[in-house]
Backbone bond lengths (Angstrom), bond angles and torsions (degrees), N, CA, C in turn:
res aa  C-N    CA-C-N  psi(-1)  N-CA   C-N-CA  omega(-1)  CA-C   N-CA-C  phi
1 X - - - 1.446 - - 1.533 111.66 -
2 X 1.290 115.96 -36.08 1.464 119.90 -179.87 1.525 110.78 -63.02
3 X 1.316 116.11 -44.55 1.471 120.30 -179.93 1.521 109.99 -65.81
4 X 1.324 117.10 -43.83 1.461 121.35 178.98 1.535 110.42 -63.18
5 X 1.331 117.62 -42.10 1.466 121.86 178.55 1.519 111.24 -63.18
6 X 1.325 116.97 -43.61 1.465 120.94 178.66 1.519 110.54 -63.76
7 X 1.337 116.95 -42.31 1.460 121.54 178.53 1.531 110.59 -60.39
8 X 1.321 117.33 -46.63 1.463 121.05 179.30 1.531 111.13 -63.77
9 X 1.312 117.62 -41.90 1.459 121.78 179.89 1.529 110.98 -59.19
10 X 1.350 117.06 -51.64 1.457 120.47 -178.63 1.521 111.97 -68.84
11 X 1.308 117.18 -32.38 1.459 120.51 178.56 1.522 110.17 -66.43
12 X 1.322 117.03 -48.73 1.457 120.99 -177.07 1.526 111.13 -67.26
13 X 1.319 117.79 -51.81 1.457 120.17 -175.75 1.527 112.21 -77.32
14 X 1.295 117.86 -30.42 1.467 120.48 178.20 1.509 111.70 -67.39
15 X 1.331 117.81 -45.67 1.456 121.05 -178.90 1.526 111.98 -71.46
16 X 1.324 117.62 -38.60 1.462 118.58 -176.51 1.524 111.24 -66.75
17 X 1.326 118.81 -38.90 1.468 119.14 179.22 1.520 110.35 -70.71
18 X 1.328 118.57 -35.43 1.459 121.45 177.95 1.508 111.79 -65.77
19 X 1.306 118.30 -39.51 1.463 121.72 179.49 1.518 110.29 -65.38
20 X 1.319 117.74 -43.69 1.461 120.42 179.38 1.526 110.42 -61.37
21 X 1.299 118.03 -42.92 1.456 121.57 179.92 1.520 110.60 -64.17
22 X 1.330 117.10 -46.02 1.454 120.41 -179.52 1.521 111.78 -62.27
23 X 1.332 117.98 -39.40 1.460 120.01 177.74 1.526 111.03 -63.13
24 X 1.315 117.38 -38.24 1.457 120.73 179.73 1.528 110.68 -67.39
25 X 1.301 117.14 -45.98 1.462 121.58 -176.95 1.525 111.31 -62.87
26 X 1.322 117.95 -37.48 1.454 120.71 -177.36 1.521 112.98 -66.66
27 X 1.317 119.42 -18.98 1.451 122.39 -176.18 1.525 113.22 -91.53
28 X 1.317 119.09 -1.11 1.462 121.63 -179.86 1.530 108.30 -78.35
29 X 1.343 117.11 120.44 1.467 118.98 -179.45 1.525 111.20 -74.37
30 X 1.312 115.20 151.19 1.461 121.26 176.11 1.516 106.93 -115.20
31 X 1.310 116.34 126.06 1.454 121.05 -179.30 1.519 107.93 -116.19
32 X 1.320 115.49 122.23 1.460 120.79 -179.57 1.524 108.13 -110.30
33 X 1.313 115.75 126.73 1.453 120.21 177.95 1.520 108.73 -97.16
34 X 1.317 114.72 134.12 1.455 118.67 179.91 1.526 111.53 -90.23
35 X 1.311 117.74 -41.51 1.465 120.33 178.51 1.524 108.90 -163.20
36 X 1.312 115.19 160.05 1.463 119.28 178.38 1.522 109.13 -76.87
37 X 1.323 115.14 137.61 1.459 120.30 179.20 1.514 109.58 -111.00
38 X 1.309 114.82 149.13 1.456 120.27 174.68 1.526 108.45 -69.22
39 X 1.328 116.47 147.38 1.456 119.90 178.39 1.518 110.06 -79.89
40 X 1.313 115.83 123.48 1.462 123.34 167.23 1.523 106.77 -155.05
41 X 1.313 116.95 168.81 1.464 119.84 -173.56 1.526 112.46 -63.73
42 X 1.312 118.01 -35.79 1.465 120.39 179.63 1.533 110.95 -66.30
43 X 1.339 116.45 -46.08 1.470 119.85 177.60 1.525 111.17 -63.90
44 X 1.323 116.62 -36.04 1.462 120.93 177.53 1.525 110.08 -61.26
45 X 1.324 117.65 -49.03 1.472 121.29 179.82 1.533 110.77 -61.55
46 X 1.319 117.03 -40.81 1.469 120.65 179.05 1.523 111.10 -63.63
47 X 1.330 116.80 -41.24 1.464 120.65 -179.19 1.525 111.20 -68.98
48 X 1.319 117.44 -38.15 1.464 120.91 175.80 1.524 109.47 -58.70
49 X 1.317 116.60 -44.37 1.474 120.62 179.04 1.522 111.79 -69.88
50 X 1.333 117.32 -39.37 1.467 120.46 -179.39 1.526 111.27 -62.55
51 X 1.323 116.25 -37.36 1.456 120.30 179.60 1.528 112.18 -78.95
52 X 1.334 116.03 -4.73 1.465 121.58 177.71 1.532 111.38 57.01
53 X 1.332 115.12 42.91 1.459 119.77 178.45 1.526 109.61 -68.02
54 X 1.319 115.23 146.32 1.459 119.94 175.61 1.523 108.81 -68.19
55 X 1.311 115.93 139.74 1.458 122.83 175.99 1.524 112.12 52.54
56 X 1.326 116.23 63.27 1.471 120.48 -174.80 1.523 114.18 -58.20
57 X 1.319 118.30 -33.20 1.471 118.97 -179.82 1.528 110.56 -67.95
58 X 1.334 117.77 -35.48 1.463 120.56 177.93 1.527 110.15 -71.08
59 X 1.326 117.31 -39.50 1.464 120.43 177.86 1.536 109.45 -61.37
60 X 1.332 116.22 -42.10 1.457 119.62 177.32 1.532 110.32 -61.51
61 X 1.338 116.75 -43.55 1.461 120.72 177.82 1.527 110.48 -58.08
62 X 1.331 116.37 -42.21 1.460 120.21 178.22 1.528 110.96 -62.59
63 X 1.319 116.98 -41.77 1.465 120.75 179.35 1.525 110.44 -59.43
64 X 1.335 116.37 -43.28 1.463 120.40 -178.88 1.524 110.51 -65.10
65 X 1.332 116.85 -46.53 1.466 120.47 -178.46 1.529 110.97 -66.63
66 X 1.327 116.55 -50.12 1.470 120.57 -175.59 1.524 112.36 -71.72
67 X 1.327 117.40 -27.27 1.458 121.26 -179.71 1.516 113.92 -83.34
68 X 1.332 116.08 -5.62 1.462 120.34 -178.21 1.525 110.71 -87.86
69 X 1.320 114.55 150.60 1.468 119.09 175.14 1.520 109.26 -77.23
70 X 1.316 116.20 175.04 1.473 120.37 179.27 1.519 111.74 -62.99
71 X 1.324 117.27 -21.46 1.464 120.25 177.68 1.527 111.33 -82.28
72 X 1.337 116.46 -7.99 1.457 120.33 178.49 1.517 114.41 94.97
73 X 1.330 117.69 -1.29 1.462 120.07 -179.42 1.527 109.22 -73.26
74 X 1.338 115.69 127.02 1.461 121.09 -177.12 1.520 112.21 -63.71
75 X 1.322 114.45 142.13 1.465 124.98 174.07 1.518 112.06 58.87
76 X 1.318 116.12 33.08 1.457 120.74 -178.12 1.527 112.47 -122.08
77 X 1.316 117.89 10.54 1.462 121.76 178.90 1.528 108.34 -72.47
78 X 1.329 118.41 130.48 1.468 120.64 179.89 1.532 112.83 -56.08
79 X 1.322 117.58 -32.98 1.470 120.31 179.21 1.532 109.88 -64.00
80 X 1.329 116.45 -35.10 1.464 120.67 176.55 1.525 110.49 -75.52
81 X 1.317 116.84 -47.52 1.467 120.64 -176.20 1.531 111.21 -61.96
82 X 1.322 116.74 -43.36 1.461 120.63 -175.78 1.528 113.82 -86.46
83 X 1.357 117.24 -26.91 1.458 118.69 -172.84 1.512 115.92 -130.55
84 X 1.344 117.81 12.23 1.471 121.62 -179.91 1.529 112.24 57.02
85 X 1.323 116.87 28.27 1.464 121.53 -176.48 1.521 109.60 -110.33
86 X 1.332 116.79 91.08 1.458 120.29 -179.49 1.525 111.77 -97.81
87 X 1.327 117.94 11.60 1.463 121.63 176.79 1.528 112.35 -115.71
88 X 1.305 117.02 3.26 1.455 120.15 178.90 1.520 113.27 63.97
89 X 1.334 116.64 28.82 1.460 120.50 -177.90 1.520 111.01 -71.96
90 X 1.316 114.10 139.30 1.457 120.33 177.27 1.521 109.87 -109.44
91 X 1.325 114.59 164.73 1.460 121.21 -179.07 1.526 110.04 -52.22
92 X 1.317 115.55 134.13 1.455 121.01 176.76 1.520 109.39 -97.49
93 X 1.307 115.21 132.04 1.454 120.57 177.13 1.528 111.00 -100.72
94 X 1.358 117.11 -6.03 1.466 120.55 -171.07 1.525 114.98 -126.86
95 X 1.304 119.39 3.66 1.459 121.42 -179.52 1.522 109.43 -148.44
96 X 1.317 116.81 160.67 1.469 119.29 173.85 1.529 109.70 -62.94
97 X 1.310 116.29 156.78 1.461 120.88 -178.12 1.521 109.75 -147.18
98 X 1.324 115.37 152.97 1.466 120.58 175.97 1.528 111.33 -95.56
99 X 1.322 117.47 3.01 1.470 121.34 -179.89 1.526 110.45 -63.79
100 X 1.324 115.45 143.56 1.465 120.01 177.95 1.524 111.31 -99.42
101 X 1.341 116.57 -18.91 1.466 121.30 176.89 1.522 108.11 -168.86
102 X 1.323 115.88 -178.34 1.458 121.19 176.86 1.516 108.20 -153.50
103 X 1.333 115.18 159.46 1.465 119.82 -178.10 1.525 110.71 -92.41
104 X 1.327 116.59 -173.22 1.468 120.89 -176.71 1.522 112.65 -64.23
105 X 1.325 117.66 -22.48 1.463 121.74 177.46 1.533 111.64 -95.62
106 X 1.319 115.88 9.63 1.469 125.25 178.29 1.535 114.29 71.06
107 X 1.334 118.34 15.52 1.459 119.30 173.33 1.523 108.67 -72.19
108 X 1.315 115.57 130.51 1.473 121.32 -175.90 1.515 112.03 -74.23
109 X 1.315 114.46 152.27 1.463 122.85 168.85 1.516 107.21 -117.83
110 X 1.329 114.77 144.07 1.462 121.14 -177.58 1.518 110.07 -124.98
111 X 1.305 114.83 155.67 1.463 120.17 178.78 1.527 110.58 -63.44
112 X 1.323 116.90 -35.61 1.458 121.73 178.33 1.524 109.29 -154.58
113 X 1.319 117.38 171.23 1.461 122.22 -175.42 1.524 112.04 -65.35
114 X 1.317 117.91 -30.37 1.464 120.73 -179.66 1.528 111.07 -68.45
115 X 1.336 117.51 -33.01 1.465 120.03 177.63 1.523 111.48 -65.81
116 X 1.327 117.44 -30.32 1.460 120.61 175.65 1.528 109.72 -63.07
117 X 1.315 116.89 -45.54 1.475 120.25 178.12 1.525 111.41 -65.85
118 X 1.306 116.59 -38.09 1.461 120.13 178.13 1.528 110.47 -62.65
119 X 1.325 116.67 -40.91 1.461 120.53 176.94 1.530 110.25 -62.92
120 X 1.323 116.10 -39.09 1.465 119.74 178.54 1.532 110.51 -65.49
121 X 1.324 117.17 -34.19 1.472 119.49 177.77 1.530 110.54 -65.51
122 X 1.331 117.03 -35.39 1.471 120.73 175.98 1.530 109.42 -67.06
123 X 1.337 116.06 -41.42 1.462 121.32 176.36 1.531 110.38 -57.93
124 X 1.335 116.96 -46.96 1.465 120.44 179.45 1.525 111.53 -63.97
125 X 1.315 117.11 -42.52 1.464 120.42 -179.30 1.524 110.65 -60.25
126 X 1.311 117.16 -35.54 1.456 120.71 -179.49 1.515 112.59 -77.46
127 X 1.321 118.06 -34.39 1.459 120.92 -167.81 1.528 117.06 -112.04
128 X 1.311 118.60 -12.00 1.469 118.93 -168.20 1.523 114.70 -118.33
129 X 1.304 117.50 23.93 1.464 120.51 -177.58 1.517 112.59 -61.17
130 X 1.314 117.60 -35.45 1.468 120.97 -174.79 1.524 113.17 -104.38
131 X 1.311 116.95 19.00 1.461 121.25 178.45 1.521 107.59 -104.56
132 X 1.347 115.60 123.04 1.463 119.51 -171.34 1.527 114.44 -120.89
133 X 1.320 118.04 -14.05 1.464 120.37 -179.04 1.519 109.98 -127.71
134 X 1.320 115.04 161.70 1.462 119.35 177.81 1.522 111.07 -62.08
135 X 1.316 117.36 -41.05 1.470 119.81 179.86 1.527 111.17 -62.60
136 X 1.339 117.13 -39.29 1.468 119.94 176.04 1.532 110.43 -63.32
137 X 1.332 116.40 -36.91 1.459 120.26 -179.95 1.528 110.96 -68.49
138 X 1.338 116.34 -44.67 1.462 119.45 175.79 1.535 110.06 -58.14
139 X 1.332 116.27 -43.25 1.459 120.36 179.81 1.525 110.75 -63.77
140 X 1.330 116.34 -40.13 1.469 121.25 177.21 1.533 110.45 -59.00
141 X 1.326 117.33 -47.52 1.464 121.08 179.86 1.520 110.90 -61.49
142 X 1.332 115.80 -40.48 1.465 120.30 178.71 1.530 110.92 -65.90
143 X 1.343 116.77 -47.52 1.465 121.14 -178.92 1.525 111.72 -64.75
144 X 1.321 115.88 -35.12 1.457 121.16 -179.75 1.531 111.61 -68.64
145 X 1.326 114.95 -24.35 1.468 118.64 -174.71 1.514 109.72 75.01
146 X 1.345 116.59 39.42 1.461 120.93 -177.57 1.521 110.94 -55.15
147 X 1.325 116.49 -32.98 1.458 120.79 177.96 1.526 109.11 -129.89
148 X 1.314 115.48 151.20 1.460 118.80 175.61 1.530 110.82 -79.04
149 X 1.323 116.59 -12.10 1.461 122.00 178.04 1.526 108.91 -73.63
150 X 1.314 117.61 119.53 1.465 121.07 -178.26 1.526 112.17 -68.03
151 X 1.332 117.90 -16.76 1.473 121.90 178.42 1.524 112.24 -100.63
152 X 1.321 117.46 19.70 1.463 121.92 -173.81 1.527 112.00 -55.16
153 X 1.322 117.64 -51.69 1.465 121.01 -177.37 1.532 110.30 -64.62
154 X 1.307 116.98 -41.46 1.480 120.66 177.76 1.518 109.88 -60.61
155 X 1.331 117.15 -42.88 1.466 120.97 178.68 1.528 111.73 -66.82
156 X 1.330 117.62 -37.37 1.458 120.42 177.08 1.525 110.99 -59.81
157 X 1.322 115.61 -44.84 1.467 120.34 -176.08 1.529 112.59 -65.65
158 X 1.324 117.89 -18.22 1.474 121.47 178.35 1.526 112.27 -79.00
159 X 1.334 117.70 -19.38 1.467 121.93 -176.63 1.527 109.99 -79.43
160 X 1.318 115.72 132.37 1.482 120.40 177.11 1.506 109.85 -110.03
């Protein structure tokens, strides 16, 4: 009975932990880059779609707002110019990241602009599983405090 009990114990617990691990591993996406692309709005929109980000039009709106300087000029934010960070992403302490470094205010720097979007896709995968509509996503960004600007969502909705 002891041998049979031990066999059943290892069979049940050994297989169940292996199945859980295998299910987790199979869900990790693999992204293959073919070549580096120059940054422009068309390539940005294509990359947002290629990464299958949730609510691509809102992500694009965020890129425009976060990539702008304080004067409002597009793609002129020093965080973007110096660190390829047009989403205002900060260092993550709780998830994997594609950032190569960060500044004293924890704004991330990336090797290229595509890595910034890839990091945002990891952010979405971690935080947006139960968000199904654009309004829920806007509310999520507002509740998260994505921006210190209290009119952030209103400003996003103005971007076409």
